C-alpha positions in Angstrom: 0.0 0.0 0.0 1.3 3.5 -0.9 0.1 6.9 0.4 0.8 10.3 -1.2 1.1 13.2 1.2 0.5 16.5 -0.7 1.5 19.9 0.8 0.3 22.9 -1.1 2.8 25.8 -0.7 3.4 29.2 -2.2 0.6 31.5 -1.1 0.2 34.4 -3.5 -0.9 37.9 -2.8 -3.9 38.8 -5.0 -3.6 42.6 -4.9 -1.5 43.6 -8.0 -0.3 46.9 -6.4 1.1 45.0 -3.5 2.7 42.4 -5.8 4.3 45.1 -7.8 5.6 46.9 -4.7 6.8 43.6 -3.2 9.2 42.8 -5.9 11.0 46.0 -5.3 11.5 45.4 -1.6 14.4 43.1 -0.6 13.1 42.4 2.8 9.7 41.6 1.7 10.9 39.2 -1.1 13.5 37.5 1.0 10.9 36.8 3.8 8.6 35.3 1.2 11.4 33.0 -0.1 12.1 31.8 3.4 8.4 31.0 4.1 8.1 29.1 0.8 10.9 26.8 1.9 9.3 25.6 5.1 8.1 21.9 5.0 4.7 20.8 6.1 5.2 19.6 9.6 1.7 18.1 9.9 2.4 15.8 6.9 5.7 14.7 8.3 4.0 13.9 11.6 1.4 11.9 9.6 4.2 10.0 7.9 5.7 9.2 11.3 2.5 7.5 12.6 1.9 5.6 9.4 2.5 1.8 9.8 5.8 0.4 8.5 4.0 -1.7 5.9 2.6 1.4 4.2 4.9 3.3 1.9 4.7 7.1 2.0 5.6 9.9 -0.5 6.0 13.5 0.7 5.2 15.9 -2.2 5.2 19.7 -2.2 2.9 21.2 -4.8 3.7 24.8 -5.5 1.3 25.2 -8.4 -1.5 22.7 -9.1 -2.1 24.1 -12.6 1.4 22.9 -13.7 0.6 19.3 -12.9 -0.1 17.7 -16.3 -0.1 14.0 -15.2 -1.0 12.7 -11.7 1.0 10.1 -10.0 -1.6 7.2 -10.0 0.5 4.8 -8.0 -1.2 5.8 -4.7 -3.9 3.9 -2.8 -4.7 7.1 -0.8 -3.8 10.8 -1.2 -3.8 13.1 1.9 -3.9 16.9 1.1 -3.5 19.9 3.4 -3.4 23.6 2.6 -3.8 27.1 3.9 -7.1 28.9 3.4 -5.5 31.1 0.7 -4.8 28.0 -1.5 -7.7 25.8 -0.5 -9.3 26.1 -4.0 -6.1 24.7 -5.5 -6.2 21.9 -2.9 -9.8 21.2 -3.9 -8.8 21.1 -7.6 -6.1 18.6 -6.8 -8.5 16.5 -4.7 -11.1 16.5 -7.5 -8.5 15.3 -10.0 -7.4 12.4 -7.8 -11.0 11.4 -7.0 -11.9 11.5 -10.7 -8.9 9.1 -11.3 -10.5 6.7 -8.7 -8.0 7.3 -5.9 -9.5 8.1 -2.5 -8.7 11.5 -1.0 -8.5 12.6 2.7 -8.2 16.3 3.6 -7.2 18.0 6.9 -5.6 21.1 8.3 -6.9 24.4 9.8 -9.2 25.4 7.0 -10.7 21.9 6.7 -11.3 21.8 10.5 -13.2 25.2 10.1 -15.1 24.1 7.0 -15.5 20.3 7.1 -18.7 20.1 5.0 -17.2 22.3 2.3 -14.1 20.1 2.2 -16.2 16.9 2.0 -17.6 18.0 -1.4 -14.1 17.3 -2.7 -12.7 14.5 -0.5 -13.7 11.0 0.4 -12.8 11.6 4.0 -12.3 14.7 6.2 -10.1 14.7 9.3 -11.2 17.2 12.0 -8.5 17.1 14.7 -4.9 16.2 15.4 -3.1 13.8 13.1 -1.5 11.6 15.8 -5.0 10.7 17.0 -6.9 10.3 13.7 -4.4 9.1 11.1 -3.8 5.6 12.4 -7.6 4.9 12.3 -7.8 6.3 8.8 -5.1 3.9 7.6 -6.7 1.0 9.4 -10.1 1.7 7.8 -8.4 2.1 4.4 -6.8 -1.3 4.7 -10.2 -2.8 5.6 -11.9 -1.0 2.7 -14.1 0.9 5.1 -13.0 4.6 4.9 -15.4 6.8 6.8 -16.6 10.2 5.5 -15.5 12.1 8.7 -12.9 11.4 11.4 -13.3 13.6 14.4 -11.4 13.7 17.7 -13.7 12.4 20.6 -11.8 14.6 23.1 -10.2 17.5 21.2 -7.0 19.1 22.5 -6.2 16.3 25.0 -3.4 14.5 23.1 -0.4 14.2 25.4 2.6 15.8 23.6 5.0 13.6 25.6 3.9 10.8 23.2 4.7 12.9 20.1 6.5 10.9 17.4 9.6 12.4 15.7 8.5 13.8 12.3 9.8 12.0 9.2 12.5 14.6 8.3 14.2 11.9 6.3 11.5 12.4 3.6 12.7 15.9 2.8 15.2 16.8 0.1 18.1 18.4 2.0 18.9 21.3 -0.4 15.2 22.4 -0.7 15.0 23.9 2.8 17.0 26.6 4.6 14.8 26.3 7.7 13.4 23.2 9.4 10.3 23.4 11.6 10.0 21.8 15.1 7.0 22.1 17.3 7.4 22.5 21.0 3.9 23.4 22.1 0.3 23.7 21.0 -2.2 26.5 21.8 -1.9 30.0 23.3 -3.5 31.4 26.4 -4.2 34.8 24.9 -7.1 33.8 22.6 -6.9 36.7 20.2 -10.1 37.2 18.2 -8.4 37.0 14.8 -6.1 34.0 15.5 -6.8 30.9 13.5 -3.7 28.9 14.6 -4.7 28.4 18.2 -8.2 27.4 17.3 -6.8 24.4 15.4 -5.6 22.8 18.6 -8.5 23.7 20.9 -8.4 25.4 24.2 -5.5 25.1 26.6 -1.8 25.0 26.3 0.3 21.9 26.0 4.1 21.5 25.8 6.5 18.7 24.8 9.2 17.6 27.3 12.5 19.3 26.6 14.2 16.0 26.1 11.9 15.0 23.3 12.5 18.2 21.4 16.2 17.7 21.8 15.8 14.2 20.2 14.0 15.8 17.2 16.7 18.3 16.7 19.4 15.6 16.9 17.5 13.8 14.2 17.5 16.9 12.1 21.2 17.4 12.6 21.8 14.0 11.0 20.6 15.5 7.7 21.4 19.2 8.2 24.6 19.4 10.4 24.1 23.2 11.0 20.3 23.7 10.8 18.3 26.9 11.3 15.3 25.8 13.3 12.0 27.5 13.3 9.9 26.5 16.3 6.4 26.2 14.8 4.5 27.5 17.8 1.9 30.2 18.4 3.6 31.2 21.7 6.7 29.2 22.7 7.7 30.7 26.1 4.5 30.9 28.0 5.8 28.7 30.9 9.0 30.4 32.0 10.3 27.5 34.2 9.9 25.0 31.3 11.4 27.6 29.0 14.6 27.8 31.0 15.0 24.1 31.3 14.4 23.8 27.5 16.9 26.5 26.6 19.6 25.0 28.9 19.1 21.7 27.0 19.3 23.5 23.7 22.7 25.2 24.3 24.9 22.1 23.7 23.2 21.5 20.3 24.7 24.7 18.9 21.8 25.5 16.5 20.4 28.8 15.3 16.7 29.3 15.8 13.7 31.6 15.5 10.3 31.4 17.1 7.1 33.3 18.0 6.2 34.3 21.5 4.7 37.2 23.4 6.2 40.4 24.9 6.3 39.0 28.5 9.7 37.5 27.9 11.2 41.0 28.2 10.5 40.8 32.0 12.9 37.9 32.6 16.6 38.8 32.1 17.7 35.3 32.8 15.4 33.9 30.1 16.7 36.5 27.6 20.3 35.6 28.3 19.6 31.9 27.9 17.8 32.6 24.6 20.9 34.3 23.3 23.3 31.6 24.5 21.2 28.9 23.0 21.2 30.4 19.5 18.1 32.6 19.2 18.5 35.1 16.4 15.0 36.5 16.2 11.7 36.5 17.9 8.4 37.3 16.1 6.2 39.1 18.6 2.6 40.1 18.0 2.5 43.7 19.2 -0.6 44.0 17.0 -1.1 47.8 17.3 0.3 51.0 18.8 -3.3 52.2 19.4 -5.0 51.7 22.8 -8.4 51.9 21.0 -7.4 49.2 18.6 -5.9 46.8 21.2 -9.0 47.1 23.4 -11.0 43.8 23.1 -8.5 42.1 20.8 -8.0 39.3 23.3 -10.2 37.8 26.0 -8.5 39.5 29.0 -7.2 42.6 27.3 -3.7 41.2 28.0 -2.1 43.0 25.1 -3.7 46.3 25.9 -2.1 46.1 29.3 1.3 45.6 27.8 1.1 48.4 25.3 2.8 51.1 27.4 5.8 48.7 27.9 6.4 48.1 24.2 9.3 50.5 23.7 11.1 49.4 26.8 10.5 45.7 26.2 11.8 45.8 22.6 14.9 47.6 23.7 15.5 45.1 26.5 15.2 42.1 24.1 17.3 43.5 21.4 19.9 44.7 23.9 20.4 41.0 24.7 21.4 40.3 21.1 18.0 39.0 20.0 16.3 40.8 17.1 12.6 41.4 17.3 10.3 41.1 14.3 7.4 43.2 15.6 4.1 42.3 14.0 1.3 44.8 13.5 -2.2 44.3 12.2 -4.0 47.1 10.4 -7.7 47.4 9.9 -8.6 46.7 13.5 -11.9 48.3 14.6 -10.1 51.1 16.5 -7.8 52.0 13.6 -8.2 55.3 11.7 -6.0 56.4 8.8 -3.5 57.8 11.4 -2.5 54.3 12.4 0.0 53.9 9.6 2.1 56.9 10.6 1.9 55.8 14.2 3.3 52.4 13.4 6.0 53.9 11.2 7.0 56.2 14.0 7.1 53.3 16.5 9.3 51.2 14.3 11.7 54.2 13.9 11.8 55.0 17.6 12.0 51.4 18.8 14.7 50.5 16.3 13.0 47.2 15.6 15.2 45.3 13.2 12.2 44.0 11.3 8.5 44.8 11.3 5.7 42.9 9.7 2.5 44.8 8.9 -0.5 42.7 7.8 -4.1 43.3 7.1 -6.7 42.0 9.6 -7.9 38.8 8.1 -11.2 37.1 9.2 -10.1 33.4 8.8 -12.9 30.9 8.8 -13.5 29.3 12.2 -12.3 32.4 14.2 -14.5 34.6 16.4 -13.6 37.5 14.1 -15.1 35.8 11.1 -18.3 35.1 12.9 -18.6 38.6 14.2 -17.9 40.4 10.9 -20.3 38.0 9.2 -23.0 38.8 11.8 -22.3 42.6 11.3 -22.5 42.3 7.5 -19.0 43.5 7.0 -17.6 40.7 4.9 -17.0 41.9 1.3 -17.9 38.4 0.0 -19.4 35.3 1.6 -16.6 33.1 0.4 -13.2 34.8 0.0 -10.6 32.2 0.9 -8.2 33.1 -1.9 -7.8 36.5 -0.2 -6.8 35.0 3.2 -3.2 36.0 2.5 -2.9 38.6 5.3 -2.2 41.3 2.7 -5.5 41.3 0.7 -8.6 43.1 2.1 -11.8 41.0 2.4 -13.9 43.1 4.9 -15.2 46.6 5.5 -13.1 48.4 8.1 -15.0 50.3 10.9 -13.2 53.7 11.0 -11.8 54.0 7.5 -12.7 52.9 4.0 -11.2 49.9 2.2 -9.4 52.4 0.0 -7.9 54.1 3.0 -6.7 50.7 4.3 -5.1 49.7 0.9 -3.5 53.1 0.5 -2.1 53.1 4.0 -0.7 49.6 3.6 1.1 50.6 0.4 2.5 53.7 2.1 3.8 51.9 5.1 5.5 49.2 3.1 7.5 51.9 1.3 8.3 53.5 4.6 9.6 50.6 6.6 10.7 48.1 4.0 13.1 50.4 2.1 16.8 49.5 2.2 18.0 52.8 3.7 15.9 52.5 6.8 16.4 48.8 7.2 20.2 49.2 7.1 20.0 51.9 9.7 18.2 49.6 12.0 20.6 46.8 11.2 23.6 48.9 12.1 22.1 49.6 15.5 21.8 45.8 16.1 25.3 45.1 14.9 26.6 47.7 17.4 24.8 45.8 20.2 26.4 42.5 19.2 29.8 44.0 19.5 29.2 44.4 23.3 28.0 40.8 23.9 30.0 37.6 24.4 29.9 34.9 21.8 26.8 32.7 21.8 27.1 29.5 23.8 29.4 31.1 26.3 
């Protein structure tokens, strides 16, 4: 028996003005290239829990339209994709079904829209792969594939039982970053966040020793890897974080992750991050505006941190760790003034990098349900515009034209080479004052 694991990659911005601007911006383009080279961790996990008597292929599909002939050697095809490429995923599923090969689909979009996905797949998986996939394979072998597979108790899988993903299936030279997951979930419950909804409520972490084993397996294939921890918020538990970072130091790897601004309050944690090879943290600041942050998460946690942003960014970067500050524009409290405010903050804080994206009502999120209820979605179904740069709703305190114009303006302001190099020089000056990593 042979299974094909199909990952759709290469999300494309639909707004032609942004595309045209993007190709002139080195930072914007290089970041896109990096993202495109990340493997699908979920499919590598699926491969790891597939019985040994089942052969698996891992295939990345950058452009479905360029596939002239399907590989018909499979007994089952599993497909996952982002919302922005779900139509291409459905097209691929339709072609395999027409060829008589069963298709199962899963992932964040499918979990949010299972009935939609079922129109294109023989089976739909709603939940975590480690729980559902072995049953899917068992039913396939017994010619009894079910239309839906749903976790009986969502978000309860014990991550201490996590298998090591099948990194051996990857072509070494195709990737400059390798993903490792340390935890699932996030305590902040932001209205617009789709990622944390995938894994249900709560926050779960892997034992540090298990993560070390994963990285050691990666180093067998990539001796000097750059690791991206594929988490929503890695360093929630500070005690676990310090134990983990101490275990990471001897591995001598470079790494990047996402976390929240609270790490700035712990000097010991910051020093351990630097020593263990952290080069950058992506932190969701979301907005410089109090009005925009109000109500963004359940307990207004981010609003309460807002006055500490400048000091926190400085403290993190002074420890040799660059911050990629993430901002969302189009929030209900935003007016056209928000773009200049963010530009000024980036300049004042000396953030090495900043990521500005458009508020995106992903399916399955509270934001999507609210904007639909308020009649503010521009289209009922707009999945191809879930790119974080295309506008698919009516802002509250500006027009869609204001939002697009402001986005174009701020891209030019913060992604130009002159301003980036100024911020980079500031960071390089900091590094000169610090000991070498791992010391």
